[in-house]
Chimera marker file (.cmm) of the C-alpha trace (Angstrom):
<marker_set name="trace">
<marker id="1" x="0.252" y="0.030" z="0.035" r="1" g="1" b="0" radius="0.5"/>
<marker id="2" x="1.556" y="3.353" z="-0.962" r="1" g="1" b="0" radius="0.5"/>
<marker id="3" x="0.825" y="6.223" z="1.501" r="1" g="1" b="0" radius="0.5"/>
<marker id="4" x="0.167" y="9.478" z="0.373" r="1" g="1" b="0" radius="0.5"/>
<marker id="5" x="0.018" y="12.757" z="2.612" r="1" g="1" b="0" radius="0.5"/>
<marker id="6" x="-2.439" y="15.809" z="1.217" r="1" g="1" b="0" radius="0.5"/>
<marker id="7" x="-1.916" y="19.363" z="1.320" r="1" g="1" b="0" radius="0.5"/>
<marker id="8" x="-5.009" y="21.577" z="1.383" r="1" g="1" b="0" radius="0.5"/>
<marker id="9" x="-3.783" y="23.097" z="-2.341" r="1" g="1" b="0" radius="0.5"/>
<marker id="10" x="-4.497" y="19.482" z="-3.303" r="1" g="1" b="0" radius="0.5"/>
<marker id="11" x="-7.142" y="17.939" z="-1.177" r="1" g="1" b="0" radius="0.5"/>
<marker id="12" x="-10.036" y="20.966" z="-2.094" r="1" g="1" b="0" radius="0.5"/>
<marker id="13" x="-9.686" y="19.478" z="-5.798" r="1" g="1" b="0" radius="0.5"/>
<marker id="14" x="-11.409" y="16.252" z="-4.232" r="1" g="1" b="0" radius="0.5"/>
<marker id="15" x="-14.652" y="17.943" z="-3.622" r="1" g="1" b="0" radius="0.5"/>
<marker id="16" x="-14.471" y="21.142" z="-6.577" r="1" g="1" b="0" radius="0.5"/>
<marker id="17" x="-13.453" y="20.441" z="-9.912" r="1" g="1" b="0" radius="0.5"/>
<marker id="18" x="-10.669" y="22.333" z="-11.266" r="1" g="1" b="0" radius="0.5"/>
<marker id="19" x="-7.147" y="21.886" z="-12.639" r="1" g="1" b="0" radius="0.5"/>
<marker id="20" x="-5.849" y="18.326" z="-11.465" r="1" g="1" b="0" radius="0.5"/>
<marker id="21" x="-8.992" y="16.871" z="-10.237" r="1" g="1" b="0" radius="0.5"/>
<marker id="22" x="-8.645" y="13.847" z="-11.739" r="1" g="1" b="0" radius="0.5"/>
<marker id="23" x="-5.084" y="13.158" z="-10.395" r="1" g="1" b="0" radius="0.5"/>
<marker id="24" x="-6.401" y="13.714" z="-7.076" r="1" g="1" b="0" radius="0.5"/>
<marker id="25" x="-9.416" y="11.327" z="-7.581" r="1" g="1" b="0" radius="0.5"/>
<marker id="26" x="-7.731" y="8.631" z="-9.025" r="1" g="1" b="0" radius="0.5"/>
<marker id="27" x="-5.175" y="8.524" z="-5.723" r="1" g="1" b="0" radius="0.5"/>
<marker id="28" x="-7.573" y="8.879" z="-3.250" r="1" g="1" b="0" radius="0.5"/>
<marker id="29" x="-9.785" y="6.591" z="-4.688" r="1" g="1" b="0" radius="0.5"/>
<marker id="30" x="-7.648" y="3.779" z="-5.295" r="1" g="1" b="0" radius="0.5"/>
<marker id="31" x="-8.055" y="1.211" z="-2.517" r="1" g="1" b="0" radius="0.5"/>
<marker id="32" x="-4.173" y="0.612" z="-2.766" r="1" g="1" b="0" radius="0.5"/>
<marker id="33" x="-3.877" y="4.198" z="-1.273" r="1" g="1" b="0" radius="0.5"/>
<marker id="34" x="-3.695" y="5.503" z="1.964" r="1" g="1" b="0" radius="0.5"/>
<marker id="35" x="-4.437" y="8.830" z="2.685" r="1" g="1" b="0" radius="0.5"/>
<marker id="36" x="-3.229" y="11.127" z="5.220" r="1" g="1" b="0" radius="0.5"/>
<marker id="37" x="-3.996" y="15.017" z="6.077" r="1" g="1" b="0" radius="0.5"/>
<marker id="38" x="-3.125" y="16.687" z="9.160" r="1" g="1" b="0" radius="0.5"/>
<marker id="39" x="-5.451" y="18.561" z="11.664" r="1" g="1" b="0" radius="0.5"/>
<marker id="40" x="-4.451" y="21.981" z="10.286" r="1" g="1" b="0" radius="0.5"/>
<marker id="41" x="-6.213" y="20.934" z="6.462" r="1" g="1" b="0" radius="0.5"/>
<marker id="42" x="-9.930" y="20.914" z="8.325" r="1" g="1" b="0" radius="0.5"/>
<marker id="43" x="-9.345" y="24.803" z="8.777" r="1" g="1" b="0" radius="0.5"/>
<marker id="44" x="-7.533" y="25.210" z="5.834" r="1" g="1" b="0" radius="0.5"/>
<marker id="45" x="-10.055" y="23.272" z="3.651" r="1" g="1" b="0" radius="0.5"/>
<marker id="46" x="-12.765" y="25.458" z="5.308" r="1" g="1" b="0" radius="0.5"/>
<marker id="47" x="-11.394" y="28.557" z="4.805" r="1" g="1" b="0" radius="0.5"/>
<marker id="48" x="-10.265" y="27.487" z="0.874" r="1" g="1" b="0" radius="0.5"/>
<marker id="49" x="-13.871" y="26.918" z="0.255" r="1" g="1" b="0" radius="0.5"/>
<marker id="50" x="-15.214" y="30.116" z="2.308" r="1" g="1" b="0" radius="0.5"/>
<marker id="51" x="-12.768" y="32.045" z="-0.188" r="1" g="1" b="0" radius="0.5"/>
<marker id="52" x="-14.200" y="30.167" z="-3.178" r="1" g="1" b="0" radius="0.5"/>
<marker id="53" x="-18.060" y="31.619" z="-1.838" r="1" g="1" b="0" radius="0.5"/>
<marker id="54" x="-16.368" y="35.270" z="-1.238" r="1" g="1" b="0" radius="0.5"/>
<marker id="55" x="-15.427" y="35.219" z="-4.958" r="1" g="1" b="0" radius="0.5"/>
<marker id="56" x="-18.369" y="33.379" z="-6.057" r="1" g="1" b="0" radius="0.5"/>
<marker id="57" x="-16.974" y="30.746" z="-7.648" r="1" g="1" b="0" radius="0.5"/>
<marker id="58" x="-19.682" y="28.255" z="-5.275" r="1" g="1" b="0" radius="0.5"/>
<marker id="59" x="-22.191" y="29.087" z="-3.515" r="1" g="1" b="0" radius="0.5"/>
<marker id="60" x="-22.587" y="28.675" z="0.384" r="1" g="1" b="0" radius="0.5"/>
<marker id="61" x="-24.574" y="25.631" z="-0.133" r="1" g="1" b="0" radius="0.5"/>
<marker id="62" x="-22.168" y="23.882" z="-2.583" r="1" g="1" b="0" radius="0.5"/>
<marker id="63" x="-19.208" y="25.040" z="0.342" r="1" g="1" b="0" radius="0.5"/>
<marker id="64" x="-21.540" y="23.343" z="3.009" r="1" g="1" b="0" radius="0.5"/>
<marker id="65" x="-22.049" y="20.147" z="0.958" r="1" g="1" b="0" radius="0.5"/>
<marker id="66" x="-18.453" y="20.007" z="-0.093" r="1" g="1" b="0" radius="0.5"/>
<marker id="67" x="-17.514" y="20.250" z="3.856" r="1" g="1" b="0" radius="0.5"/>
<marker id="68" x="-20.596" y="17.738" z="5.109" r="1" g="1" b="0" radius="0.5"/>
<marker id="69" x="-18.731" y="14.983" z="2.528" r="1" g="1" b="0" radius="0.5"/>
<marker id="70" x="-14.931" y="16.349" z="3.588" r="1" g="1" b="0" radius="0.5"/>
<marker id="71" x="-16.147" y="15.558" z="7.461" r="1" g="1" b="0" radius="0.5"/>
<marker id="72" x="-18.144" y="11.759" z="6.077" r="1" g="1" b="0" radius="0.5"/>
<marker id="73" x="-14.854" y="11.144" z="4.444" r="1" g="1" b="0" radius="0.5"/>
<marker id="74" x="-12.878" y="11.452" z="7.631" r="1" g="1" b="0" radius="0.5"/>
<marker id="75" x="-15.437" y="9.689" z="9.423" r="1" g="1" b="0" radius="0.5"/>
<marker id="76" x="-15.789" y="7.011" z="7.310" r="1" g="1" b="0" radius="0.5"/>
<marker id="77" x="-11.765" y="6.220" z="7.407" r="1" g="1" b="0" radius="0.5"/>
<marker id="78" x="-10.965" y="7.712" z="3.561" r="1" g="1" b="0" radius="0.5"/>
<marker id="79" x="-8.851" y="10.019" z="5.019" r="1" g="1" b="0" radius="0.5"/>
<marker id="80" x="-6.939" y="9.432" z="8.323" r="1" g="1" b="0" radius="0.5"/>
<marker id="81" x="-6.175" y="12.862" z="10.415" r="1" g="1" b="0" radius="0.5"/>
<marker id="82" x="-2.931" y="13.353" z="12.563" r="1" g="1" b="0" radius="0.5"/>
<marker id="83" x="-2.558" y="16.133" z="14.925" r="1" g="1" b="0" radius="0.5"/>
<marker id="84" x="-0.289" y="18.771" z="15.005" r="1" g="1" b="0" radius="0.5"/>
<marker id="85" x="1.809" y="18.866" z="18.547" r="1" g="1" b="0" radius="0.5"/>
<marker id="86" x="5.064" y="20.816" z="19.888" r="1" g="1" b="0" radius="0.5"/>
<marker id="87" x="7.627" y="18.432" z="17.470" r="1" g="1" b="0" radius="0.5"/>
<marker id="88" x="5.913" y="19.711" z="14.340" r="1" g="1" b="0" radius="0.5"/>
<marker id="89" x="5.637" y="23.579" z="15.241" r="1" g="1" b="0" radius="0.5"/>
<marker id="90" x="9.464" y="22.804" z="16.206" r="1" g="1" b="0" radius="0.5"/>
<marker id="91" x="10.366" y="21.609" z="12.454" r="1" g="1" b="0" radius="0.5"/>
<marker id="92" x="8.245" y="23.823" z="11.142" r="1" g="1" b="0" radius="0.5"/>
<marker id="93" x="10.289" y="26.537" z="12.777" r="1" g="1" b="0" radius="0.5"/>
<marker id="94" x="13.452" y="25.053" z="11.241" r="1" g="1" b="0" radius="0.5"/>
<marker id="95" x="11.845" y="24.550" z="7.626" r="1" g="1" b="0" radius="0.5"/>
<marker id="96" x="11.040" y="28.426" z="7.690" r="1" g="1" b="0" radius="0.5"/>
<marker id="97" x="14.489" y="29.397" z="9.043" r="1" g="1" b="0" radius="0.5"/>
<marker id="98" x="16.207" y="26.816" z="5.971" r="1" g="1" b="0" radius="0.5"/>
<marker id="99" x="13.850" y="27.762" z="3.482" r="1" g="1" b="0" radius="0.5"/>
<marker id="100" x="11.796" y="31.191" z="3.626" r="1" g="1" b="0" radius="0.5"/>
<marker id="101" x="14.626" y="33.430" z="3.284" r="1" g="1" b="0" radius="0.5"/>
<marker id="102" x="15.045" y="32.483" z="-0.253" r="1" g="1" b="0" radius="0.5"/>
<marker id="103" x="11.523" y="31.499" z="-1.507" r="1" g="1" b="0" radius="0.5"/>
<marker id="104" x="7.892" y="32.153" z="-0.302" r="1" g="1" b="0" radius="0.5"/>
<marker id="105" x="7.351" y="29.231" z="1.876" r="1" g="1" b="0" radius="0.5"/>
<marker id="106" x="4.844" y="30.193" z="3.858" r="1" g="1" b="0" radius="0.5"/>
<marker id="107" x="4.442" y="29.239" z="7.839" r="1" g="1" b="0" radius="0.5"/>
<marker id="108" x="1.532" y="27.189" z="7.432" r="1" g="1" b="0" radius="0.5"/>
<marker id="109" x="2.812" y="25.511" z="4.570" r="1" g="1" b="0" radius="0.5"/>
<marker id="110" x="5.541" y="25.004" z="6.344" r="1" g="1" b="0" radius="0.5"/>
<marker id="111" x="3.991" y="23.389" z="9.291" r="1" g="1" b="0" radius="0.5"/>
<marker id="112" x="2.049" y="21.110" z="6.513" r="1" g="1" b="0" radius="0.5"/>
<marker id="113" x="5.583" y="19.919" z="5.726" r="1" g="1" b="0" radius="0.5"/>
<marker id="114" x="6.730" y="19.133" z="9.087" r="1" g="1" b="0" radius="0.5"/>
<marker id="115" x="3.597" y="16.979" z="9.736" r="1" g="1" b="0" radius="0.5"/>
<marker id="116" x="4.427" y="15.227" z="6.719" r="1" g="1" b="0" radius="0.5"/>
<marker id="117" x="7.771" y="14.762" z="7.644" r="1" g="1" b="0" radius="0.5"/>
<marker id="118" x="7.333" y="13.128" z="11.056" r="1" g="1" b="0" radius="0.5"/>
<marker id="119" x="5.046" y="10.748" z="9.070" r="1" g="1" b="0" radius="0.5"/>
<marker id="120" x="7.467" y="9.665" z="6.963" r="1" g="1" b="0" radius="0.5"/>
<marker id="121" x="9.968" y="9.305" z="10.020" r="1" g="1" b="0" radius="0.5"/>
<marker id="122" x="7.375" y="6.966" z="11.452" r="1" g="1" b="0" radius="0.5"/>
<marker id="123" x="7.042" y="5.274" z="7.883" r="1" g="1" b="0" radius="0.5"/>
<marker id="124" x="3.655" y="5.986" z="7.763" r="1" g="1" b="0" radius="0.5"/>
<marker id="125" x="3.954" y="8.618" z="4.516" r="1" g="1" b="0" radius="0.5"/>
<marker id="126" x="6.207" y="8.152" z="1.403" r="1" g="1" b="0" radius="0.5"/>
<marker id="127" x="4.196" y="10.935" z="-0.903" r="1" g="1" b="0" radius="0.5"/>
<marker id="128" x="3.809" y="14.272" z="-0.645" r="1" g="1" b="0" radius="0.5"/>
<marker id="129" x="0.804" y="15.610" z="-2.778" r="1" g="1" b="0" radius="0.5"/>
<marker id="130" x="0.346" y="19.589" z="-3.312" r="1" g="1" b="0" radius="0.5"/>
<marker id="131" x="-0.829" y="21.849" z="-5.473" r="1" g="1" b="0" radius="0.5"/>
<marker id="132" x="1.572" y="24.649" z="-4.670" r="1" g="1" b="0" radius="0.5"/>
<marker id="133" x="4.673" y="24.861" z="-6.669" r="1" g="1" b="0" radius="0.5"/>
<marker id="134" x="6.551" y="26.448" z="-3.688" r="1" g="1" b="0" radius="0.5"/>
<marker id="135" x="5.364" y="23.718" z="-1.281" r="1" g="1" b="0" radius="0.5"/>
<marker id="136" x="6.221" y="21.011" z="-3.500" r="1" g="1" b="0" radius="0.5"/>
<marker id="137" x="9.887" y="22.506" z="-4.340" r="1" g="1" b="0" radius="0.5"/>
<marker id="138" x="10.731" y="22.217" z="-0.320" r="1" g="1" b="0" radius="0.5"/>
<marker id="139" x="9.202" y="18.704" z="-0.078" r="1" g="1" b="0" radius="0.5"/>
<marker id="140" x="11.519" y="17.553" z="-3.065" r="1" g="1" b="0" radius="0.5"/>
<marker id="141" x="14.100" y="19.109" z="-1.248" r="1" g="1" b="0" radius="0.5"/>
<marker id="142" x="13.451" y="17.491" z="2.073" r="1" g="1" b="0" radius="0.5"/>
<marker id="143" x="13.431" y="14.036" z="0.002" r="1" g="1" b="0" radius="0.5"/>
<marker id="144" x="10.208" y="13.408" z="-0.516" r="1" g="1" b="0" radius="0.5"/>
<marker id="145" x="8.725" y="11.704" z="-3.529" r="1" g="1" b="0" radius="0.5"/>
<marker id="146" x="5.970" y="14.886" z="-5.056" r="1" g="1" b="0" radius="0.5"/>
<marker id="147" x="2.955" y="14.681" z="-6.698" r="1" g="1" b="0" radius="0.5"/>
<marker id="148" x="1.547" y="18.085" z="-8.152" r="1" g="1" b="0" radius="0.5"/>
<marker id="149" x="-2.007" y="17.317" z="-9.430" r="1" g="1" b="0" radius="0.5"/>
<marker id="150" x="-2.185" y="20.194" z="-11.511" r="1" g="1" b="0" radius="0.5"/>
<marker id="151" x="0.993" y="19.079" z="-13.117" r="1" g="1" b="0" radius="0.5"/>
<marker id="152" x="0.821" y="15.205" z="-13.200" r="1" g="1" b="0" radius="0.5"/>
<link id1="1" id2="2" r="1" g="1" b="0" radius="0.2"/>
<link id1="2" id2="3" r="1" g="1" b="0" radius="0.2"/>
<link id1="3" id2="4" r="1" g="1" b="0" radius="0.2"/>
<link id1="4" id2="5" r="1" g="1" b="0" radius="0.2"/>
<link id1="5" id2="6" r="1" g="1" b="0" radius="0.2"/>
<link id1="6" id2="7" r="1" g="1" b="0" radius="0.2"/>
<link id1="7" id2="8" r="1" g="1" b="0" radius="0.2"/>
<link id1="8" id2="9" r="1" g="1" b="0" radius="0.2"/>
<link id1="9" id2="10" r="1" g="1" b="0" radius="0.2"/>
<link id1="10" id2="11" r="1" g="1" b="0" radius="0.2"/>
<link id1="11" id2="12" r="1" g="1" b="0" radius="0.2"/>
<link id1="12" id2="13" r="1" g="1" b="0" radius="0.2"/>
<link id1="13" id2="14" r="1" g="1" b="0" radius="0.2"/>
<link id1="14" id2="15" r="1" g="1" b="0" radius="0.2"/>
<link id1="15" id2="16" r="1" g="1" b="0" radius="0.2"/>
<link id1="16" id2="17" r="1" g="1" b="0" radius="0.2"/>
<link id1="17" id2="18" r="1" g="1" b="0" radius="0.2"/>
<link id1="18" id2="19" r="1" g="1" b="0" radius="0.2"/>
<link id1="19" id2="20" r="1" g="1" b="0" radius="0.2"/>
<link id1="20" id2="21" r="1" g="1" b="0" radius="0.2"/>
<link id1="21" id2="22" r="1" g="1" b="0" radius="0.2"/>
<link id1="22" id2="23" r="1" g="1" b="0" radius="0.2"/>
<link id1="23" id2="24" r="1" g="1" b="0" radius="0.2"/>
<link id1="24" id2="25" r="1" g="1" b="0" radius="0.2"/>
<link id1="25" id2="26" r="1" g="1" b="0" radius="0.2"/>
<link id1="26" id2="27" r="1" g="1" b="0" radius="0.2"/>
<link id1="27" id2="28" r="1" g="1" b="0" radius="0.2"/>
<link id1="28" id2="29" r="1" g="1" b="0" radius="0.2"/>
<link id1="29" id2="30" r="1" g="1" b="0" radius="0.2"/>
<link id1="30" id2="31" r="1" g="1" b="0" radius="0.2"/>
<link id1="31" id2="32" r="1" g="1" b="0" radius="0.2"/>
<link id1="32" id2="33" r="1" g="1" b="0" radius="0.2"/>
<link id1="33" id2="34" r="1" g="1" b="0" radius="0.2"/>
<link id1="34" id2="35" r="1" g="1" b="0" radius="0.2"/>
<link id1="35" id2="36" r="1" g="1" b="0" radius="0.2"/>
<link id1="36" id2="37" r="1" g="1" b="0" radius="0.2"/>
<link id1="37" id2="38" r="1" g="1" b="0" radius="0.2"/>
<link id1="38" id2="39" r="1" g="1" b="0" radius="0.2"/>
<link id1="39" id2="40" r="1" g="1" b="0" radius="0.2"/>
<link id1="40" id2="41" r="1" g="1" b="0" radius="0.2"/>
<link id1="41" id2="42" r="1" g="1" b="0" radius="0.2"/>
<link id1="42" id2="43" r="1" g="1" b="0" radius="0.2"/>
<link id1="43" id2="44" r="1" g="1" b="0" radius="0.2"/>
<link id1="44" id2="45" r="1" g="1" b="0" radius="0.2"/>
<link id1="45" id2="46" r="1" g="1" b="0" radius="0.2"/>
<link id1="46" id2="47" r="1" g="1" b="0" radius="0.2"/>
<link id1="47" id2="48" r="1" g="1" b="0" radius="0.2"/>
<link id1="48" id2="49" r="1" g="1" b="0" radius="0.2"/>
<link id1="49" id2="50" r="1" g="1" b="0" radius="0.2"/>
<link id1="50" id2="51" r="1" g="1" b="0" radius="0.2"/>
<link id1="51" id2="52" r="1" g="1" b="0" radius="0.2"/>
<link id1="52" id2="53" r="1" g="1" b="0" radius="0.2"/>
<link id1="53" id2="54" r="1" g="1" b="0" radius="0.2"/>
<link id1="54" id2="55" r="1" g="1" b="0" radius="0.2"/>
<link id1="55" id2="56" r="1" g="1" b="0" radius="0.2"/>
<link id1="56" id2="57" r="1" g="1" b="0" radius="0.2"/>
<link id1="57" id2="58" r="1" g="1" b="0" radius="0.2"/>
<link id1="58" id2="59" r="1" g="1" b="0" radius="0.2"/>
<link id1="59" id2="60" r="1" g="1" b="0" radius="0.2"/>
<link id1="60" id2="61" r="1" g="1" b="0" radius="0.2"/>
<link id1="61" id2="62" r="1" g="1" b="0" radius="0.2"/>
<link id1="62" id2="63" r="1" g="1" b="0" radius="0.2"/>
<link id1="63" id2="64" r="1" g="1" b="0" radius="0.2"/>
<link id1="64" id2="65" r="1" g="1" b="0" radius="0.2"/>
<link id1="65" id2="66" r="1" g="1" b="0" radius="0.2"/>
<link id1="66" id2="67" r="1" g="1" b="0" radius="0.2"/>
<link id1="67" id2="68" r="1" g="1" b="0" radius="0.2"/>
<link id1="68" id2="69" r="1" g="1" b="0" radius="0.2"/>
<link id1="69" id2="70" r="1" g="1" b="0" radius="0.2"/>
<link id1="70" id2="71" r="1" g="1" b="0" radius="0.2"/>
<link id1="71" id2="72" r="1" g="1" b="0" radius="0.2"/>
<link id1="72" id2="73" r="1" g="1" b="0" radius="0.2"/>
<link id1="73" id2="74" r="1" g="1" b="0" radius="0.2"/>
<link id1="74" id2="75" r="1" g="1" b="0" radius="0.2"/>
<link id1="75" id2="76" r="1" g="1" b="0" radius="0.2"/>
<link id1="76" id2="77" r="1" g="1" b="0" radius="0.2"/>
<link id1="77" id2="78" r="1" g="1" b="0" radius="0.2"/>
<link id1="78" id2="79" r="1" g="1" b="0" radius="0.2"/>
<link id1="79" id2="80" r="1" g="1" b="0" radius="0.2"/>
<link id1="80" id2="81" r="1" g="1" b="0" radius="0.2"/>
<link id1="81" id2="82" r="1" g="1" b="0" radius="0.2"/>
<link id1="82" id2="83" r="1" g="1" b="0" radius="0.2"/>
<link id1="83" id2="84" r="1" g="1" b="0" radius="0.2"/>
<link id1="84" id2="85" r="1" g="1" b="0" radius="0.2"/>
<link id1="85" id2="86" r="1" g="1" b="0" radius="0.2"/>
<link id1="86" id2="87" r="1" g="1" b="0" radius="0.2"/>
<link id1="87" id2="88" r="1" g="1" b="0" radius="0.2"/>
<link id1="88" id2="89" r="1" g="1" b="0" radius="0.2"/>
<link id1="89" id2="90" r="1" g="1" b="0" radius="0.2"/>
<link id1="90" id2="91" r="1" g="1" b="0" radius="0.2"/>
<link id1="91" id2="92" r="1" g="1" b="0" radius="0.2"/>
<link id1="92" id2="93" r="1" g="1" b="0" radius="0.2"/>
<link id1="93" id2="94" r="1" g="1" b="0" radius="0.2"/>
<link id1="94" id2="95" r="1" g="1" b="0" radius="0.2"/>
<link id1="95" id2="96" r="1" g="1" b="0" radius="0.2"/>
<link id1="96" id2="97" r="1" g="1" b="0" radius="0.2"/>
<link id1="97" id2="98" r="1" g="1" b="0" radius="0.2"/>
<link id1="98" id2="99" r="1" g="1" b="0" radius="0.2"/>
<link id1="99" id2="100" r="1" g="1" b="0" radius="0.2"/>
<link id1="100" id2="101" r="1" g="1" b="0" radius="0.2"/>
<link id1="101" id2="102" r="1" g="1" b="0" radius="0.2"/>
<link id1="102" id2="103" r="1" g="1" b="0" radius="0.2"/>
<link id1="103" id2="104" r="1" g="1" b="0" radius="0.2"/>
<link id1="104" id2="105" r="1" g="1" b="0" radius="0.2"/>
<link id1="105" id2="106" r="1" g="1" b="0" radius="0.2"/>
<link id1="106" id2="107" r="1" g="1" b="0" radius="0.2"/>
<link id1="107" id2="108" r="1" g="1" b="0" radius="0.2"/>
<link id1="108" id2="109" r="1" g="1" b="0" radius="0.2"/>
<link id1="109" id2="110" r="1" g="1" b="0" radius="0.2"/>
<link id1="110" id2="111" r="1" g="1" b="0" radius="0.2"/>
<link id1="111" id2="112" r="1" g="1" b="0" radius="0.2"/>
<link id1="112" id2="113" r="1" g="1" b="0" radius="0.2"/>
<link id1="113" id2="114" r="1" g="1" b="0" radius="0.2"/>
<link id1="114" id2="115" r="1" g="1" b="0" radius="0.2"/>
<link id1="115" id2="116" r="1" g="1" b="0" radius="0.2"/>
<link id1="116" id2="117" r="1" g="1" b="0" radius="0.2"/>
<link id1="117" id2="118" r="1" g="1" b="0" radius="0.2"/>
<link id1="118" id2="119" r="1" g="1" b="0" radius="0.2"/>
<link id1="119" id2="120" r="1" g="1" b="0" radius="0.2"/>
<link id1="120" id2="121" r="1" g="1" b="0" radius="0.2"/>
<link id1="121" id2="122" r="1" g="1" b="0" radius="0.2"/>
<link id1="122" id2="123" r="1" g="1" b="0" radius="0.2"/>
<link id1="123" id2="124" r="1" g="1" b="0" radius="0.2"/>
<link id1="124" id2="125" r="1" g="1" b="0" radius="0.2"/>
<link id1="125" id2="126" r="1" g="1" b="0" radius="0.2"/>
<link id1="126" id2="127" r="1" g="1" b="0" radius="0.2"/>
<link id1="127" id2="128" r="1" g="1" b="0" radius="0.2"/>
<link id1="128" id2="129" r="1" g="1" b="0" radius="0.2"/>
<link id1="129" id2="130" r="1" g="1" b="0" radius="0.2"/>
<link id1="130" id2="131" r="1" g="1" b="0" radius="0.2"/>
<link id1="131" id2="132" r="1" g="1" b="0" radius="0.2"/>
<link id1="132" id2="133" r="1" g="1" b="0" radius="0.2"/>
<link id1="133" id2="134" r="1" g="1" b="0" radius="0.2"/>
<link id1="134" id2="135" r="1" g="1" b="0" radius="0.2"/>
<link id1="135" id2="136" r="1" g="1" b="0" radius="0.2"/>
<link id1="136" id2="137" r="1" g="1" b="0" radius="0.2"/>
<link id1="137" id2="138" r="1" g="1" b="0" radius="0.2"/>
<link id1="138" id2="139" r="1" g="1" b="0" radius="0.2"/>
<link id1="139" id2="140" r="1" g="1" b="0" radius="0.2"/>
<link id1="140" id2="141" r="1" g="1" b="0" radius="0.2"/>
<link id1="141" id2="142" r="1" g="1" b="0" radius="0.2"/>
<link id1="142" id2="143" r="1" g="1" b="0" radius="0.2"/>
<link id1="143" id2="144" r="1" g="1" b="0" radius="0.2"/>
<link id1="144" id2="145" r="1" g="1" b="0" radius="0.2"/>
<link id1="145" id2="146" r="1" g="1" b="0" radius="0.2"/>
<link id1="146" id2="147" r="1" g="1" b="0" radius="0.2"/>
<link id1="147" id2="148" r="1" g="1" b="0" radius="0.2"/>
<link id1="148" id2="149" r="1" g="1" b="0" radius="0.2"/>
<link id1="149" id2="150" r="1" g="1" b="0" radius="0.2"/>
<link id1="150" id2="151" r="1" g="1" b="0" radius="0.2"/>
<link id1="151" id2="152" r="1" g="1" b="0" radius="0.2"/>
</marker_set>
């Protein structure tokens, strides 16, 4: 079984059709894959849908339906959620110090990557999935096999 860590930038594509949705669907819907996310993803996905409502890309009803499906996917075990603790925050700080002075690595992206790195250290994740070029490059530099669903 292959284990994937999904950043919010990629996971949103599972619920709202956009560039990269077919690649995300293929990974997530394969019974041979484990899909793992951080606790931060729950807040980030809600925020992503709120932005789509404010920019009139989707309706509030659509956002609510997408979030209900997301929560159902967690409850049903399709997505496994991992907490964010002190070790991940400490690692995120190191990642920001290491990369953010030369690239636009954002704090929350570094926290997502830190969770993925901790999971990889526990042999729970092999692949990092994101639709953010800077985050993908940073994950590559940290030794991940990276999937950007917008550029499969």
